[in-house]
Phi, psi and omega in degrees: 000134181289147176289146180285140175294128182300323181293318179295320177297325178297314179298320179299318179294320178295322181296318178293325178293320180294323178297317178296319178297318178297316178297321180294322182291313177300318177297318174303311182297315177304310181295325177298316183295315179298320177298322181290326179283334184290335178279149180302325183292322179297317178292319180296326179292318179297315183295321178296317180296316176298319179298316179295322180294321179290321181296318181289331181291332178066221183291346182279356184289327184247142181291337184281345184259003180261152173265104185273003185294335182297332180291336184256000184294130178084007181260182182289349176286344180279346182282000000 
């Protein structure tokens, strides 16, 4: 069996270390986000953002307020 190239082995080691750093980074971000939501301020901010998003959407926000006939114009349903 041929010996492994030392340079290649070094890159493999570095790649594994980067994977570990990435996993640790994602775990940190997950825990940070949960901690932010766990505070009352975090939840109220999410609620405020959703309210603003719905307010900006206007009449398009709800399916009951739209005129869906534009979807059927020119289709076989017009016949």
